KEKE-3310 file (N, C-alpha, C; in steps of 0.2 Angstrom, whole numbers, plus 5000, padded with zeros to 4 digits):
npx = (5623:5613:5600:5598:5594:5600:5613:5618:5623:5634:5642:5648:5657:5673:5677:5688:5697:5714:5723:5734:5740:5748:5757:5751:5753:5748:5734:5724:5729:5730:5717:5711:5716:5711:5697:5697:5700:5689:5679:5681:5693:5710:5724:5739:5750:5760:5773:5784:5789:5793:5788:5776:5770:5770:5761:5749:5747:5745:5733:5725:5727:5737:5751:5766:5777:5792:5795:5803:5794:5798:5809:5813:5818:5816:5802:5798:5804:5796:5783:5786:5788:5775:5767:5772:5768:5754:5749:5740:5738:5725:5721:5728:5730:5735:5741:5751:5760:5765:5764:5770:5773:5777:5780:5778:5789:5799:5802:5812:5824:5826:5814:5805:5809:5807:5793:5788:5793:5787:5773:5771:5781:5783:5770:5771:5781:5774:5763:5770:5776:5766:5756:5759:5757:5743:5736:5723:5716:5712:5713:5718:5719:5722:5728:5725:5724:5714:5722:5728:5719:5713:5719:5731:5736:5754:5756:5762:5772:5768:5754:5756:5763:5753:5743:5750:5749:5736:5734:5742:5734:5723:5728:5734:5723:5716:5726:5727:5714:5710:5716:5708:5710:5707:5710:5709:5707:5706:5702:5706:5699:5702:5708:5706:5720:5734:5745:5741:5735:5746:5751:5744:5732:5737:5735:5724:5717:5718:5710:5697:5694:5695:5685:5674:5673:5668:5655:5648:5650:5660:5677:5685:5686:5697:5689:5680:5688:5693:5682:5678:5689:5687:5676:5681:5689:5681:5668:5657:5661:5663:5662:5669:5683:5698:5695:5694:5690:5683:5683:5678:5669:5660:5667:5673:5662:5655:5651:5664:5663:5658:5642:5628:5615)
npy = (5011:4999:5005:5017:5032:5045:5045:5045:5056:5059:5048:5051:5061:5068:5072:5075:5066:5061:5064:5059:5065:5060:5065:5078:5090:5095:5094:5079:5075:5088:5092:5081:5083:5096:5092:5083:5091:5100:5091:5090:5084:5084:5088:5082:5087:5080:5080:5078:5090:5103:5117:5116:5107:5115:5125:5118:5115:5127:5130:5121:5122:5114:5103:5100:5091:5088:5074:5060:5047:5035:5032:5021:5023:5037:5037:5030:5038:5049:5044:5043:5056:5062:5055:5060:5074:5074:5064:5049:5041:5042:5040:5037:5044:5041:5047:5046:5044:5040:5041:5033:5032:5019:5008:4990:4983:4992:4998:5007:5000:5008:5016:5006:5002:5014:5016:5006:5009:5021:5018:5007:5001:5011:5012:5000:5004:5014:5007:4999:5009:5017:5008:5003:5015:5016:5011:5011:5007:5011:5019:5016:5023:5021:5027:5019:5014:5013:5007:4997:4988:4985:4982:4994:5004:5006:5006:4996:4995:5004:5000:4987:4990:4997:4987:4978:4986:4986:4972:4972:4980:4972:4961:4967:4972:4960:4955:4966:4968:4962:4970:4981:4989:4996:4994:5001:5006:5018:5019:5029:5035:5044:5059:5077:5085:5096:5089:5081:5090:5096:5087:5075:5082:5092:5088:5090:5081:5069:5074:5075:5062:5054:5061:5058:5045:5043:5038:5046:5058:5068:5072:5066:5075:5082:5083:5072:5061:5064:5063:5050:5045:5050:5044:5031:5034:5038:5034:5029:5019:5008:4994:4990:4984:4981:4984:4990:5004:5009:5024:5032:5038:5029:5021:5009:5001:4999:4992:4988:4991:5003:5008:5011:5022)
npz = (5567:5558:5549:5555:5551:5554:5553:5540:5532:5539:5536:5524:5527:5533:5545:5558:5553:5549:5535:5523:5508:5493:5480:5479:5473:5461:5449:5450:5463:5470:5469:5477:5489:5492:5492:5503:5514:5513:5517:5530:5535:5542:5533:5526:5514:5501:5489:5475:5471:5480:5481:5475:5484:5495:5491:5489:5503:5509:5503:5509:5523:5530:5534:5525:5513:5504:5494:5487:5482:5477:5484:5496:5510:5511:5511:5523:5532:5530:5534:5548:5552:5548:5557:5569:5568:5566:5573:5575:5559:5548:5535:5518:5503:5487:5473:5465:5450:5433:5415:5400:5382:5372:5359:5361:5357:5357:5369:5380:5392:5404:5404:5407:5420:5426:5425:5433:5445:5448:5447:5454:5463:5472:5478:5486:5495:5502:5508:5516:5524:5530:5535:5549:5555:5557:5568:5573:5563:5546:5529:5513:5497:5481:5465:5450:5434:5419:5409:5416:5416:5404:5387:5380:5367:5364:5378:5385:5396:5405:5407:5412:5424:5431:5431:5440:5451:5454:5457:5469:5477:5479:5486:5497:5503:5507:5516:5526:5531:5543:5552:5552:5541:5526:5508:5492:5475:5462:5445:5433:5417:5402:5408:5411:5416:5422:5417:5406:5398:5393:5385:5379:5375:5367:5354:5342:5334:5342:5353:5347:5343:5355:5363:5356:5358:5371:5381:5389:5384:5387:5393:5407:5423:5436:5449:5447:5449:5462:5469:5469:5476:5488:5492:5494:5505:5515:5528:5521:5512:5520:5520:5509:5501:5493:5480:5463:5456:5441:5433:5420:5412:5406:5395:5397:5398:5386:5370:5359:5345:5333:5332:5321:5325)
capx = (5618:5609:5593:5598:5594:5603:5621:5621:5627:5641:5647:5652:5661:5680:5678:5693:5702:5720:5724:5740:5739:5754:5756:5747:5755:5744:5729:5720:5731:5728:5710:5709:5718:5705:5691:5697:5699:5682:5675:5683:5700:5717:5727:5746:5752:5766:5774:5791:5790:5792:5784:5769:5767:5768:5755:5743:5746:5743:5726:5721:5729:5740:5758:5768:5784:5794:5798:5803:5791:5802:5815:5810:5820:5812:5795:5798:5805:5790:5778:5787:5787:5768:5764:5774:5765:5747:5747:5738:5736:5718:5720:5732:5727:5741:5739:5758:5761:5767:5763:5775:5771:5782:5778:5780:5796:5804:5802:5819:5824:5825:5807:5801:5810:5804:5786:5786:5795:5782:5766:5770:5785:5781:5765:5774:5784:5768:5760:5775:5778:5760:5752:5761:5754:5736:5735:5716:5712:5712:5711:5723:5716:5727:5725:5728:5722:5711:5727:5730:5713:5712:5725:5731:5742:5760:5756:5764:5776:5763:5749:5759:5764:5746:5740:5753:5747:5729:5735:5744:5728:5719:5732:5735:5716:5715:5730:5726:5707:5710:5719:5704:5713:5704:5714:5706:5710:5702:5706:5704:5700:5706:5706:5709:5724:5739:5750:5738:5734:5752:5754:5739:5727:5740:5734:5717:5714:5717:5704:5691:5693:5694:5679:5668:5672:5666:5647:5645:5651:5665:5682:5685:5690:5700:5684:5678:5693:5694:5676:5679:5694:5684:5671:5685:5692:5675:5665:5652:5663:5666:5662:5672:5690:5701:5692:5697:5684:5684:5680:5680:5663:5657:5670:5674:5656:5652:5653:5669:5662:5654:5635:5624:5609)
capy = (5006:4999:5008:5024:5037:5051:5044:5044:5062:5059:5043:5054:5066:5065:5076:5072:5061:5064:5061:5061:5065:5059:5068:5083:5096:5097:5089:5075:5076:5094:5092:5077:5087:5101:5089:5080:5097:5103:5086:5090:5081:5087:5086:5083:5087:5078:5080:5078:5097:5107:5123:5113:5104:5120:5129:5115:5115:5134:5130:5116:5123:5108:5102:5098:5089:5086:5067:5056:5041:5029:5031:5018:5026:5043:5036:5028:5044:5053:5042:5045:5063:5063:5053:5065:5080:5073:5058:5043:5042:5038:5038:5039:5045:5041:5048:5046:5039:5043:5036:5033:5029:5016:5001:4985:4980:4998:5001:5006:4997:5013:5017:5000:5003:5020:5015:5001:5013:5026:5016:5000:5000:5017:5010:4995:5008:5018:5002:4997:5014:5019:5003:5003:5021:5015:5006:5011:5006:5016:5017:5017:5024:5022:5028:5015:5016:5008:5004:4991:4983:4983:4983:5000:5005:5009:5006:4990:4996:5008:4996:4982:4992:4998:4980:4976:4990:4983:4966:4974:4982:4966:4957:4971:4972:4954:4955:4971:4968:4960:4976:4987:4994:4995:4996:5001:5010:5021:5018:5034:5035:5050:5065:5083:5088:5100:5085:5078:5095:5098:5082:5072:5087:5096:5086:5091:5075:5065:5076:5074:5055:5052:5063:5055:5038:5042:5038:5052:5064:5072:5070:5067:5081:5080:5082:5066:5056:5065:5061:5043:5043:5052:5038:5025:5036:5039:5028:5027:5013:5004:4987:4990:4984:4977:4985:4994:5007:5012:5030:5033:5040:5023:5019:5002:4997:4999:4987:4992:4993:5008:5005:5017:5022)
capz = (5567:5552:5549:5558:5546:5555:5552:5533:5530:5542:5533:5518:5530:5535:5551:5563:5550:5547:5529:5519:5501:5490:5473:5480:5470:5455:5446:5454:5470:5473:5470:5482:5496:5494:5494:5510:5518:5513:5520:5537:5537:5542:5527:5525:5507:5499:5482:5474:5470:5487:5480:5474:5490:5500:5488:5491:5510:5510:5502:5514:5529:5533:5533:5518:5513:5497:5495:5481:5485:5474:5488:5502:5516:5512:5513:5530:5536:5530:5539:5555:5552:5548:5564:5575:5568:5566:5578:5571:5552:5547:5528:5513:5496:5483:5466:5461:5444:5426:5409:5394:5377:5368:5356:5365:5355:5357:5376:5383:5399:5409:5404:5410:5427:5429:5425:5438:5451:5449:5447:5458:5468:5477:5482:5491:5500:5505:5512:5521:5529:5534:5539:5556:5558:5557:5573:5575:5557:5541:5522:5507:5491:5476:5458:5445:5427:5414:5405:5419:5416:5396:5383:5377:5362:5367:5385:5388:5402:5410:5409:5416:5431:5434:5433:5446:5457:5455:5461:5475:5481:5481:5491:5503:5506:5511:5522:5531:5533:5550:5556:5551:5536:5519:5502:5486:5470:5457:5438:5428:5410:5400:5413:5410:5421:5419:5413:5400:5394:5390:5381:5375:5373:5362:5348:5341:5332:5348:5357:5344:5343:5361:5366:5353:5361:5378:5381:5393:5379:5389:5396:5415:5426:5442:5454:5446:5452:5469:5472:5470:5481:5495:5494:5497:5511:5520:5531:5516:5509:5526:5519:5503:5501:5487:5473:5458:5453:5434:5432:5413:5408:5402:5390:5398:5398:5380:5365:5356:5338:5332:5330:5319:5328)
cpx = (5614:5602:5593:5599:5598:5611:5623:5625:5634:5645:5650:5657:5668:5682:5683:5698:5708:5723:5730:5739:5746:5753:5751:5748:5751:5738:5725:5723:5729:5721:5708:5711:5713:5699:5691:5696:5692:5677:5677:5689:5705:5721:5735:5748:5759:5767:5782:5793:5788:5787:5777:5766:5765:5762:5749:5742:5743:5735:5722:5722:5732:5747:5760:5775:5785:5798:5797:5800:5794:5807:5812:5811:5816:5805:5794:5799:5799:5784:5779:5786:5779:5765:5766:5770:5757:5745:5745:5736:5730:5718:5726:5729:5734:5739:5746:5758:5763:5766:5769:5772:5776:5779:5781:5787:5801:5804:5809:5819:5823:5818:5803:5802:5807:5796:5784:5788:5790:5775:5765:5774:5784:5775:5766:5777:5779:5765:5764:5776:5772:5756:5753:5758:5746:5734:5727:5712:5713:5711:5717:5719:5721:5724:5729:5726:5718:5716:5729:5724:5712:5718:5725:5737:5748:5760:5758:5767:5771:5757:5751:5760:5758:5742:5743:5751:5740:5729:5737:5738:5724:5722:5733:5728:5715:5719:5729:5719:5707:5712:5714:5706:5710:5709:5710:5709:5705:5706:5703:5704:5704:5703:5710:5713:5730:5744:5747:5736:5740:5754:5748:5734:5730:5738:5726:5713:5713:5711:5698:5689:5691:5687:5673:5667:5669:5658:5644:5647:5656:5671:5681:5688:5692:5695:5681:5682:5693:5688:5676:5684:5691:5679:5675:5688:5687:5672:5659:5654:5666:5666:5665:5680:5692:5698:5695:5691:5686:5680:5682:5674:5659:5660:5671:5668:5653:5655:5658:5668:5657:5647:5631:5617:5603)
cpy = (5006:5001:5015:5029:5043:5051:5045:5050:5062:5053:5046:5060:5063:5069:5072:5068:5065:5060:5064:5060:5065:5061:5074:5090:5099:5092:5085:5075:5082:5094:5087:5080:5092:5097:5086:5085:5099:5098:5086:5087:5086:5084:5087:5082:5085:5078:5080:5085:5101:5113:5121:5111:5110:5124:5125:5115:5122:5134:5126:5118:5118:5108:5100:5095:5087:5079:5064:5049:5035:5027:5028:5021:5033:5042:5034:5034:5049:5051:5043:5052:5065:5061:5057:5071:5079:5068:5052:5045:5038:5036:5040:5039:5046:5041:5048:5041:5043:5038:5038:5029:5026:5010:4996:4982:4986:5002:5001:5004:5002:5016:5012:5001:5009:5019:5011:5005:5017:5024:5010:5000:5005:5015:5004:4999:5012:5013:5000:5002:5016:5014:5003:5010:5021:5010:5006:5009:5012:5014:5019:5018:5026:5024:5024:5017:5011:5005:4998:4986:4981:4985:4990:5001:5009:5010:5000:4990:4999:5003:4990:4984:4994:4992:4977:4979:4987:4976:4967:4976:4977:4962:4960:4971:4966:4953:4960:4971:4967:4966:4982:4992:4992:4998:4996:5006:5013:5021:5023:5032:5041:5056:5071:5085:5092:5096:5083:5084:5098:5093:5079:5077:5092:5094:5086:5085:5070:5067:5074:5066:5052:5054:5060:5047:5037:5043:5044:5059:5069:5069:5070:5073:5079:5079:5075:5060:5058:5063:5054:5041:5045:5047:5032:5027:5037:5033:5025:5021:5008:4997:4986:4989:4979:4978:4990:4997:5011:5018:5033:5036:5035:5020:5011:4998:4996:4994:4991:4994:4999:5006:5011:5016:5023)
cpz = (5561:5553:5552:5553:5547:5554:5545:5531:5533:5539:5527:5521:5532:5541:5556:5560:5548:5541:5525:5512:5497:5483:5474:5477:5465:5454:5451:5462:5473:5474:5476:5489:5497:5496:5501:5515:5519:5517:5528:5539:5538:5537:5527:5518:5505:5492:5481:5473:5477:5486:5479:5480:5495:5497:5490:5499:5512:5509:5507:5521:5533:5532:5526:5519:5506:5498:5489:5484:5482:5479:5495:5508:5517:5514:5520:5534:5536:5534:5546:5556:5553:5555:5569:5574:5568:5571:5573:5564:5551:5539:5524:5506:5492:5476:5462:5455:5438:5421:5404:5389:5372:5365:5360:5364:5355:5364:5379:5390:5404:5410:5408:5418:5430:5430:5431:5445:5453:5450:5452:5464:5474:5481:5488:5497:5505:5510:5518:5527:5533:5537:5546:5559:5559:5562:5575:5568:5552:5534:5518:5501:5486:5469:5453:5438:5423:5410:5409:5419:5408:5393:5380:5372:5365:5374:5389:5395:5407:5412:5413:5423:5434:5436:5439:5452:5459:5459:5468:5480:5483:5487:5497:5507:5510:5517:5527:5534:5541:5555:5555:5546:5529:5514:5496:5481:5465:5450:5434:5421:5408:5405:5411:5416:5418:5414:5406:5395:5390:5385:5377:5372:5369:5355:5346:5338:5337:5352:5354:5344:5350:5364:5363:5355:5368:5378:5384:5389:5382:5392:5404:5417:5433:5448:5453:5449:5460:5473:5474:5476:5488:5497:5497:5504:5517:5522:5526:5513:5514:5525:5512:5503:5495:5480:5469:5454:5446:5434:5425:5409:5404:5397:5391:5397:5391:5375:5361:5349:5338:5329:5328:5322:5323)
residu = (MET:SER:GLY:ASP:GLN:SER:VAL:TYR:SER:ASP:ARG:PHE:ARG:LEU:ASP:GLY:ARG:ARG:ILE:VAL:VAL:LEU:GLY:ALA:GLY:LEU:GLY:MET:GLY:ARG:GLU:SER:ALA:ILE:ALA:ALA:GLN:GLN:LEU:GLY:ALA:SER:VAL:PHE:ALA:VAL:ASP:LEU:ASP:GLU:ALA:ARG:ALA:LYS:ALA:THR:ALA:GLU:ILE:VAL:GLY:GLY:GLY:TYR:ALA:ALA:VAL:ASP:VAL:THR:ASP:ARG:ASP:ALA:VAL:LEU:ALA:LEU:ALA:ASP:ARG:VAL:SER:GLN:GLU:LEU:GLY:GLU:VAL:ASP:GLY:VAL:ILE:ASP:VAL:VAL:GLY:MET:ALA:ALA:TRP:HIS:PRO:VAL:ASP:GLN:THR:PRO:ALA:ASP:VAL:ARG:GLU:ARG:MET:PHE:ALA:LEU:ASN:TYR:VAL:GLN:ALA:LEU:HIS:VAL:LEU:GLU:ALA:PHE:THR:PRO:LYS:MET:THR:GLY:GLY:GLY:THR:PHE:ALA:PHE:VAL:SER:SER:VAL:SER:GLY:VAL:ARG:GLY:ALA:GLN:SER:HIS:SER:ALA:TYR:GLY:ALA:ALA:LYS:ALA:ALA:LEU:ILE:ALA:LEU:VAL:ARG:SER:ALA:ALA:VAL:GLU:LEU:ALA:PRO:LYS:GLY:ILE:ARG:VAL:ASN:ALA:VAL:ALA:PRO:GLY:VAL:ILE:LEU:THR:PRO:ARG:THR:GLN:ASP:SER:LEU:PHE:ALA:ASP:PRO:LYS:PHE:ILE:ALA:ALA:GLN:GLU:ALA:SER:VAL:PRO:MET:GLY:ARG:PHE:GLY:GLU:THR:PRO:ASP:ILE:ALA:GLY:ALA:LEU:MET:PHE:PHE:THR:ALA:ALA:ALA:SER:ALA:TYR:VAL:THR:GLY:GLN:ASN:LEU:ILE:VAL:ASP:GLY:GLY:VAL:ASP:ALA:LYS:PHE:PRO:HIS:LEU:ILE:LYS:SER)
# end
């Protein structure tokens, strides 16, 4: 009820919610699974790597599965299994994705196909499979990217795929709202994860240039993204759907030129 001060702490909780986390094996996915469990949810961890999915499940005390979410039939089977084990599904958090860096005129066809499969098509499979399992309403929270909002060097395929995901989020939000299902996305900037630390952050020059460009003066960390995903999953965002929240330390907000203070 509006004005009832006693409910606000509950609106950020996930007590009794049954949440599926896709890409839960490492980084933002594992952090999101831990966050959901700490907020009271029952968590089912999914990853392509079975050992990683199992490790996350052991941390959060839930079930797990190894699934290639680019395989439509595998995702449909996963949704059936989860609904049998958990009952009604209340929320899906999908952090699956991968970036590749190629000049726009030198992007191999297989890279383009892989970028769209991992960053867009799999989300279609997830929506198709889990929407019928949310008969009482629910939430989808995807991870997009700032590269799907602004241009980025050598990110034509990845950025286009993430832009397609953002468009999918908006359309699905409108279509599913009458069913009580909300669909949102979080667009990270540069985030410290095991994957980025093994690639981007192996270059000291890149680290210095990127960190200097962030108004908040630091790179993002996995809890920064998990927190945003929890907001979209919790009742605190009950009147929010079809949104793409940029979480980048203020980079998108600033004037692009360097200005001497």
